[in-house]
C-alpha positions, 0 to 999 in steps of 0.5 A: 714367788720367793725369787721376786722378793729375793731380788727386791728391796724397799724401805720404810721407817720405824721408831725404836719405841711406841706407846698407847695414848688416849686423846681428848676424844676418848680414843686410843692411839699408837704413836712414837714415844717422845724419846724414840729414834727413827731408823730405815729398814727393808720390810721385804727382807723378811716378808714371810714373817711380816705377813704371818705376824699380821695375819695372826694378830688378826686371828686374835681379833677374830677369836675375841682376844682381850684388849690388853692382849691385842694392844701388846701384840699390835705394839710388838708388831709396830716396834718391829715394823713401824706403823701401817701408814693408814694416812696415805693408804686410805685416800685415792692417792698418797699425793692427796696434799696436792689436791684441793680435798682428800678423796676417799674410796669406800672404807671402814673408817671414814664415811665421807667421799671427800673431806678437807685436808685439814680435817683428814690430817686431824684423824692422824695428829690428835695430840700435837698440831703440825706446822701445815697450811693449806690454800687451795692446791698449795700447801706448806709444811715445815719442821725443825726436827733434825731427824725428820730433815735427815729422813726427808733427804734420805727418802726424798722420792716419797710423797709429802704426806708419807714423810708427814706420817713419819713425824713423831706427832703422827698416830693411828687409832687402835680401833682402825688397826684392829679392823685392818688386822682382822680383815687380813685374817678374814681374807686368809681364812676365807681362802684356806677354808674355801679350798679345804671345805670346797666339797662340803660347801653348797654354791651359795656358801662358795659364793660368799667366800668368793665375794669376801675375797673379791673385796680384798685389794689395793692400789698397785705400788710403783717400782724401779730397777737399781743396779746394785750388786745385781739388778734389783727391783725397788718397790715404792710403797707409800704405806706399810699396809700396801706393802703387807697386802701386796706380799700377802697377795703374792703368798696367797696366790702362789701355786707353791704356797706353803701357808697353812693353819696349825691344827692345834693353835689355829695360827697361820704358818709356813710349812717346810714340808707338804705334810706338816699340820702343826706350826711347832713341835710344842703344838703337835705334842699338845694336840696329841696329849689332848687327843689321847686324854679325850680318847681315855675319857670316852673309853667305857669303864 
């Protein structure tokens, strides 16, 4: 499975600085800072770290970490990898700008099956309006940012909506991000526990795990081959969310998968040996210390 990504590439945009802001509707959003600078990077280059970081943020949400801790972990993730691109991940197509309305499959965030393009964009541009006009299937969008013009020229094959999500005005709701990270962690632990506890589960419990996993999925990305130093698969992800989900899916279903859960801290990690039970020497030492103390406390005096 590693060979798939070692011979692959992709690109995504991240800014060097993000911040939390509260909109007039009282909701909290993450958005690039006013003085932030964009850059393009390859999210596949260190895909294992990307996926594990996402899962472990979700683990914190499942463990009901406080809001300050979650916000810190999410902003650290976004500083390193950019925003998830929810705006283009949720609709049935990332080219929704070219349709009369935005069509949405069932999701956690928007109940309507179809809404106007303007209303949909308002979910992601809560602070400053962008110069966008929609008339039927026709749309016009303009900006005067030199940085954005350079990005558009560099990533001209991306759908217009994807490029719009790279604007500084773009924002993603905190509550939605928490839900996405939680779903990833739930999927991982459902798979892990299903096989770990298989013999102890009855058939109804097994079916619950199967149904939970079956709900996980996404739209397959397109790809092309470029002749670089060697033939390279270039994946055209229209959201970082889809990128994470695809790499996560490959890692989860790989017959040689080395993804495990630390016996002490409960975080996901990549085991370098088949018998590894801890994500770090520190966790192993702490586990043994706690285990030793527990034995002493249970010893009759």
